[in-house]
C-alpha positions in Angstrom: 36.8 27.6 2.7 39.2 29.7 4.8 38.7 30.6 8.4 37.0 33.8 7.3 34.8 31.7 4.9 33.6 29.5 7.8 30.7 31.6 9.1 29.2 29.4 11.8 29.7 26.3 14.1 26.5 24.4 14.7 26.8 22.4 17.9 25.0 19.3 18.9 24.6 19.1 22.7 24.4 15.6 24.2 27.6 13.7 23.7 29.2 16.6 21.7 29.3 19.6 24.1 29.3 17.3 27.1 29.1 13.6 28.0 25.6 14.0 29.3 23.9 10.7 28.4 25.2 7.9 30.7 25.6 9.7 34.0 23.2 12.6 33.3 20.0 11.8 31.3 20.0 8.1 32.1 20.3 8.7 35.9 17.6 11.4 35.7 15.2 9.0 33.9 15.7 6.4 36.6 15.0 9.0 39.3 11.8 9.9 37.4 10.8 6.2 37.4 11.4 6.1 41.1 9.3 9.3 41.7 6.4 7.7 39.9 6.7 4.4 41.8 7.6 2.5 38.7 10.0 -0.5 39.0 11.7 0.3 35.7 15.4 1.1 35.6 17.6 1.7 32.6 21.1 0.2 32.8 24.1 1.7 31.0 23.6 -0.9 28.3 19.8 -0.4 28.1 20.2 3.3 27.6 22.9 2.9 25.0 20.5 0.8 22.9 17.7 3.3 23.5 19.8 6.1 22.0 18.9 4.7 18.6 15.5 6.4 19.2 15.8 10.2 19.1 14.2 12.2 21.8 13.5 11.4 25.5 9.7 11.1 25.3 10.1 9.0 22.2 12.5 6.7 24.0 10.0 6.3 26.8 7.2 5.3 24.4 9.5 2.9 22.6 10.5 1.3 25.9 6.8 1.0 27.0 5.8 -0.6 23.8 8.0 -3.7 24.6 7.2 -3.9 28.4 4.6 -6.3 29.7 4.0 -4.1 32.7 3.4 -0.9 30.8 0.0 0.8 30.9 -2.5 0.3 28.1 -1.5 2.1 24.8 -4.0 4.9 25.3 -2.4 5.9 28.6 1.2 5.8 27.5 1.5 9.3 26.0 0.4 11.0 29.2 2.7 8.9 31.3 5.6 9.6 28.9 5.0 13.3 29.1 4.9 13.2 32.9 8.0 11.1 33.2 9.9 13.3 30.8 8.9 16.5 32.7 10.1 15.0 36.0 13.3 13.7 34.3 14.1 17.1 32.9 13.8 18.6 36.4 16.0 15.9 37.9 18.6 16.4 35.2 18.7 20.2 35.9 19.2 19.5 39.6 22.1 17.1 38.8 23.8 19.6 36.5 23.4 22.4 39.0 24.6 20.4 42.0 27.2 18.0 40.8 27.9 19.5 37.4 28.7 17.7 34.1 31.9 19.0 32.6 32.1 20.3 29.0 34.2 18.0 26.9 37.9 18.9 26.4 38.5 21.6 23.8 34.8 22.7 23.7 35.1 25.9 25.7 38.3 26.9 24.0 36.8 26.4 20.5 33.7 28.4 21.5 36.0 31.3 22.7 38.1 31.1 19.5 35.1 31.2 17.3 33.6 34.2 19.1 36.9 36.0 18.9 37.1 35.5 15.1 33.5 36.5 14.4 32.4 32.9 13.6 28.8 32.6 14.9 27.7 29.8 17.1 24.4 27.9 17.1 22.8 25.0 19.0 21.2 22.3 16.9 19.9 19.6 19.1 16.9 17.3 19.7 17.1 17.7 23.5 14.8 20.1 25.3 15.5 23.8 25.8 15.4 23.2 29.5 18.2 20.6 29.3 20.3 22.9 27.2 19.7 25.8 29.6 20.7 23.7 32.6 24.0 22.7 31.0 25.1 26.0 29.5 23.9 28.1 32.4 26.2 26.1 34.6 29.2 26.6 32.3 28.6 29.9 30.4 26.5 31.7 32.9 22.9 33.0 33.0 23.4 35.0 29.8 24.7 32.0 27.8 22.1 32.5 25.0 23.8 35.8 24.1 26.7 33.7 22.9 24.6 31.8 20.4 23.1 33.4 17.3 20.5 30.6 17.0 19.3 27.8 19.3 17.1 25.0 17.8 15.9 22.5 20.3 13.5 19.5 20.4 10.5 21.7 20.9 11.2 23.6 17.7 10.9 20.7 15.3 8.2 18.3 14.3 10.8 15.8 13.0 13.9 15.1 15.1 17.3 13.9 13.9 18.2 12.1 11.7 15.7 14.3 9.9 17.4 17.5 8.7 14.7 19.9 9.9 16.7 21.2 12.9 19.6 22.1 10.6 17.4 23.7 8.0 15.9 25.9 10.8 19.3 26.9 12.1 20.6 27.8 8.7 17.4 29.9 8.1 17.9 31.7 11.4 21.5 32.4 10.6 20.8 33.4 7.0 23.6 31.1 5.8 24.1 28.6 3.1 25.0 25.1 4.2 28.6 25.2 3.1 29.2 28.4 5.2 28.7 26.4 8.4 30.1 23.3 10.0 28.2 20.9 12.3 29.8 19.2 15.3 28.1 15.9 16.1 28.9 12.6 17.9 26.2 10.2 16.6 25.3 8.6 13.3 21.8 10.2 13.5 23.3 13.6 14.0 25.7 13.1 11.1 22.8 12.0 8.9 20.8 15.1 9.8 23.6 17.5 9.0 24.5 15.7 5.8 20.9 15.7 4.6 21.0 19.5 5.0 24.2 19.6 3.0 26.2 20.9 6.1 29.7 19.6 6.5 30.1 17.7 9.7 33.0 17.0 12.1 32.4 14.0 14.3 33.8 14.0 17.9 33.4 10.4 19.2 31.5 10.1 22.5 31.3 7.2 25.0 28.1 5.8 23.6 29.0 6.1 19.9 32.8 5.3 20.2 32.5 2.5 17.8 29.4 3.5 15.7 29.7 3.4 12.0 30.0 6.9 10.6 29.6 7.9 6.9 30.1 11.2 5.2 32.0 13.3 7.8 34.8 15.7 6.8 36.7 14.6 9.9 36.3 12.0 12.7 38.3 12.1 15.9 38.2 11.3 19.7 38.3 14.8 21.2 38.4 18.5 20.4 41.1 18.7 23.1 43.5 16.5 21.2 45.3 16.6 17.9 45.9 12.8 17.9 43.7 10.1 16.4 41.9 12.2 13.8 41.0 11.2 10.2 42.1 12.9 8.1 45.3 13.2 10.2 46.3 16.7 11.4 49.0 18.5 9.5 50.5 19.2 12.9 49.6 16.4 15.3 51.7 17.2 18.3 50.4 18.8 21.4 47.3 21.1 21.6 43.7 21.0 20.6 41.6 21.2 17.5 41.4 24.8 16.3 39.1 26.8 14.1 41.8 26.6 11.3 41.7 22.8 11.5 37.9 22.8 11.1 38.0 25.3 8.2 40.7 23.3 6.5 38.7 20.0 6.7 35.6 21.8 5.4 37.6 23.3 2.5 38.9 20.0 1.5 35.5 18.2 1.8 37.2 14.8 1.7 34.5 12.7 3.2 35.6 10.0 5.5 34.0 7.0 7.1 34.7 4.6 10.0 33.0 1.3 10.4 
């Protein structure tokens, strides 16, 4: 696969585009608990463990199932939906007021892909409101014009690690799996991409810095650095990960793992 053969980059959002989980979503959940007069609070460690459950509403239900002070089971779905709605509003306020930076190298790779006619897509299990809050801040009100497809949590019945989101993105783009490359940070995201036969590049995030990863075409610490990648860069030196690097990894399809 050459750079011209790489037709699309499929971006995960939380942890991949930006480090949103610890100081974004977690804080917003705690603010939602406070708004509803609930004594619950998720620590950094608590939230890291809850990330094994995909989807914010699903995390709330999972957490309630193990709490002695949770409401009866028949009341939990309504509470989870209310909390999730408040949390999304608080998250949007956080992003608009304080900002959560895009990760190093992300903006540059988006610009490079656009300049070379490589299409962009969002493939995430987070809500469309959360995606809009983040990308509106960094790419402007017309951010959706930059992306040929945007598949969010509301668009799927089965969230990652199920491949449904990737199947929908490929269908919207009219592409075969090997014409695209996914960028992910978590084992669940990698599993979803691989189940859809999409090559995946893993950019380690704070919550998944040491997670076991199988089946990626490359694994590294940051798109803003050429150091620390497997397979190693042909030119490590200074600079960032480029479209050529990603195309080269996908062309080789030498699957790597880290445990």
